[in-house]
C-alpha positions in Angstrom: -47.8 -22.5 18.5 -44.5 -21.3 20.8 -41.3 -22.1 18.5 -38.8 -20.5 21.1 -37.3 -23.7 22.9 -35.5 -21.6 25.5 -36.0 -18.3 28.0 -34.6 -14.9 27.4 -35.5 -12.7 30.3 -35.4 -8.7 29.9 -34.2 -6.5 32.6 -32.7 -3.3 33.5 -29.8 -4.2 31.2 -27.1 -2.0 29.1 -27.5 -3.6 25.6 -24.8 -1.2 24.0 -21.7 -3.1 22.1 -18.8 -4.1 24.2 -16.6 -4.3 21.2 -13.6 -2.9 20.6 -13.5 -1.7 24.1 -14.1 -5.3 25.2 -14.5 -8.3 23.5 -18.2 -9.3 23.8 -18.9 -12.0 26.8 -22.2 -14.2 26.2 -24.5 -15.3 29.1 -25.7 -18.9 29.1 -28.7 -19.8 27.4 -30.4 -23.2 28.1 -33.1 -25.3 26.3 -36.4 -25.1 28.4 -36.5 -28.5 30.7 -37.3 -31.5 28.6 -36.1 -29.9 25.3 -33.3 -31.6 23.0 -31.8 -30.0 20.4 -32.8 -31.2 17.4 -30.7 -29.5 14.3 -33.4 -30.9 11.7 -36.4 -29.2 13.3 -35.6 -26.1 11.3 -38.6 -23.8 12.2 -37.4 -24.1 16.1 -35.0 -22.3 17.3 -32.8 -23.6 20.5 -30.3 -22.7 22.9 -27.5 -24.2 20.9 -28.3 -22.2 17.8 -27.6 -19.0 19.6 -24.6 -20.3 21.4 -23.2 -21.0 17.8 -23.8 -17.5 16.9 -22.1 -16.1 20.3 -19.3 -18.3 19.6 -19.0 -16.6 16.2 -19.1 -13.2 17.3 -16.4 -13.7 19.9 -13.9 -15.7 17.3 -14.4 -12.4 15.1 -13.7 -10.0 17.7 -10.8 -11.8 18.9 -9.1 -11.9 16.1 -10.1 -8.2 15.1 -8.7 -7.2 18.5 -4.9 -9.2 18.2 -4.7 -8.4 14.1 -6.7 -5.2 13.3 -5.5 -3.0 16.4 -8.5 -1.1 17.9 -10.1 -1.3 14.4 -12.3 1.9 15.4 -12.6 3.5 12.1 -10.4 3.8 9.0 -8.8 7.0 10.7 -9.2 9.0 13.8 -9.7 12.8 12.8 -8.4 14.2 15.7 -8.9 17.8 14.4 -9.2 19.6 11.1 -5.3 19.3 11.0 -4.5 16.0 11.9 -5.9 12.1 10.9 -4.2 9.4 13.1 -4.8 5.9 13.1 -3.4 3.0 15.3 -4.5 -0.2 13.1 -2.5 -2.8 11.7 -4.9 -3.6 8.7 -7.2 -1.4 7.0 -9.4 -1.9 3.9 -8.5 1.8 2.2 -6.6 4.7 3.3 -8.8 7.4 1.0 -8.2 10.8 1.6 -8.7 13.8 -0.9 -8.8 17.6 -1.0 -8.3 18.6 2.7 -7.4 22.1 2.4 -6.6 22.2 6.1 -4.6 18.8 6.3 -1.2 18.8 7.8 -0.4 15.4 9.5 -1.3 11.9 8.5 0.1 9.4 10.7 -0.5 5.3 10.4 2.7 4.2 12.6 1.4 0.5 12.8 -0.4 -0.1 9.7 1.0 -3.2 7.6 -1.6 -4.3 5.5 -4.4 -2.3 3.0 -6.9 -4.6 1.5 -7.6 -2.1 -1.3 -5.4 1.5 -2.0 -3.9 4.1 -0.3 -5.1 7.4 -2.1 -3.8 10.7 -0.6 -4.4 13.4 -3.1 -4.8 17.2 -3.5 -4.1 18.2 0.2 -1.9 21.8 -0.1 -0.9 21.8 3.2 0.2 18.0 4.2 3.9 18.0 5.5 3.5 14.7 7.5 3.1 11.4 6.4 3.9 8.5 8.3 3.5 4.8 6.6 6.6 3.4 7.8 5.2 0.2 8.5 3.4 -0.4 5.3 4.2 -4.1 3.9 1.6 -4.8 1.1 -1.4 -2.4 -0.1 -3.4 -3.3 -3.8 -2.4 0.6 -4.8 -0.1 3.5 -3.4 -1.7 6.9 -5.1 0.2 9.9 -3.5 0.1 13.2 -5.8 -0.7 16.7 -5.6 0.3 17.4 -2.2 2.5 20.4 -3.1 4.2 21.0 0.4 4.9 17.0 1.7 8.5 16.9 2.0 9.1 12.8 1.7 7.1 9.7 1.0 8.8 7.0 3.6 7.7 3.3 2.8 10.8 1.3 3.8 9.2 -2.0 4.4 6.9 -2.0 1.4 7.4 -5.2 -0.2 4.4 -5.8 -2.3 1.5 -3.3 -4.1 -0.1 -3.1 -7.4 0.1 0.4 -9.4 2.0 3.5 -7.9 1.1 6.9 -8.8 3.6 9.6 -7.1 3.7 12.9 -9.3 3.5 16.4 -8.4 4.8 16.7 -5.3 6.8 20.0 -5.5 8.8 19.5 -2.4 9.1 15.9 -1.8 13.2 15.1 -1.7 12.8 11.4 -0.3 10.9 8.7 -1.7 12.0 5.1 -0.2 10.7 2.1 -1.6 14.0 0.1 -1.0 12.0 -3.0 0.2 9.8 -2.8 -3.0 10.0 -6.4 -4.7 6.7 -6.9 -6.5 4.5 -4.0 -8.2 2.3 -3.2 -11.1 2.8 -0.2 -13.2 4.9 2.4 -11.6 4.8 6.1 -12.3 6.7 8.7 -10.8 6.9 11.8 -12.3 7.3 15.8 -12.2 8.7 15.8 -8.7 11.0 18.3 -9.4 13.4 18.1 -6.1 13.5 14.2 -6.1 17.2 13.3 -6.6 17.6 9.6 -5.9 15.6 6.3 -6.3 16.6 2.4 -5.3 14.4 0.0 -7.1 17.5 -2.4 -6.5 14.8 -5.0 -4.9 12.2 -4.8 -7.7 11.9 -8.3 -9.1 8.8 -8.2 -11.0 7.3 -5.1 -12.6 5.0 -4.6 -16.0 6.2 -1.1 -16.5 8.6 1.8 -15.2 7.7 5.6 -16.2 9.7 7.6 -14.1 10.3 10.3 -15.7 10.2 14.5 -15.8 12.0 14.3 -12.3 14.3 17.5 -13.4 17.1 16.8 -10.6 16.7 12.9 -10.3 20.2 12.1 -10.9 20.7 8.7 -9.2 18.3 5.9 -10.1 19.1 2.0 -9.5 17.2 -1.1 -10.9 17.7 -4.6 -10.2 19.9 -7.1 -12.1 17.0 -9.5 -12.2 14.4 -7.3 -12.4 11.8 -8.3 -15.2 10.6 -5.1 -16.6 10.2 -4.8 -20.2 9.2 -1.0 -20.7 11.1 1.5 -18.7 10.9 5.4 -19.4 13.3 7.2 -17.5 13.6 10.2 -20.1 13.8 14.0 -18.8 15.7 13.4 -15.9 18.7 14.3 -14.4 20.5 11.1 -14.6 24.3 10.7 -13.8 26.5 8.6 -16.1 26.8 5.8 -13.5 23.2 5.5 -13.1 22.7 5.3 -17.0 25.6 3.1 -17.1 24.5 0.7 -14.3 20.8 0.8 -15.7 22.1 -0.5 -19.2 24.3 -2.9 -17.5 21.7 -4.5 -15.1 18.9 -5.0 -18.2 21.7 -6.6 -20.0 22.5 -9.1 -16.8 18.8 -9.7 -16.2 18.8 -11.7 -19.8 15.3 -10.5 -20.9 14.6 -9.7 -24.9 12.5 -7.3 -26.9 12.2 -4.5 -24.2 12.2 -0.8 -24.6 14.2 1.7 -22.8 14.6 5.7 -23.2 16.8 7.4 -21.7 16.8 10.4 -23.8 16.0 14.2 -23.2 16.4 16.2 -19.5 20.0 16.1 -18.6 20.1 12.6 -18.6 24.3 11.5 -19.4 25.0 10.0 -22.3 26.5 6.5 -21.6 30.0 5.6 -21.1 32.6 3.2 -23.4 30.8 0.3 -21.0 27.6 1.5 -21.0 27.6 1.7 -24.7 28.8 -2.2 -24.8 25.5 -2.7 -22.8 23.4 -0.9 -25.4 24.7 -3.1 -27.8 24.2 -6.1 -26.0 20.5 -5.4 -25.2 19.9 -4.4 -28.8 21.3 -7.8 -29.9 18.4 -9.0 -27.8 16.0 -6.9 -29.6 15.7 -4.2 -26.9 15.2 -0.4 -28.4 17.6 1.5 -26.7 17.1 5.5 -26.8 20.2 7.2 -25.5 21.1 11.0 -25.5 
């Protein structure tokens, strides 16, 4: 029994995919003369069935082309030293143990469905994630020659792990409003961090950054576990941290400002400390 109700003619055609160079343009399909589409006949194929599939393909490719840039691959490897990308949306950006890699540039990347993971690239000196708005995690560590991590538009992420970046002097997360667990440690040249936009975060471990003197947090942040020990926080930073935690109004928290060359609070800072302790905070200072 012939169950095919339409005709396909094979000739000398190119059956290579059009996308991503262009959007698929399906040719017209028609049922044979006298055949009427009947969706109840599950064992017969009609032209309408194929047309519906064609429409889905065109819709998906149109969306990808308008929302995901060229969407060729996760990254275009220009050579052994450079990874480039023109995408706006990716699933993962995972780069690990590339011993010759010097450059990673995704200047249009806004959204990552999962994680940024860039680690153990000893010659990496240029990283461009300047358009990134949201990702599931931000993991950048053990890239010993990377001078800066610049994500000024990042608003939301899960956990952050940024550590052992021996030459990093700039870490820009100034727009970050929502995050998971934050761990930033062992970055010996990092001198300042601004988390004044951060409102939602369960835990901040920012410690062991031996020249970090300027650290700002929000007066509305709900974080109840802050480990800022073994840095070089100025008295102004220590006072402001305690004052902003006091202003936030939360109770039963923990803040560690001991160790390193962190300053002792001034008189005003000690008042904030007493206020926090009255709200059942543990406050540890030098």
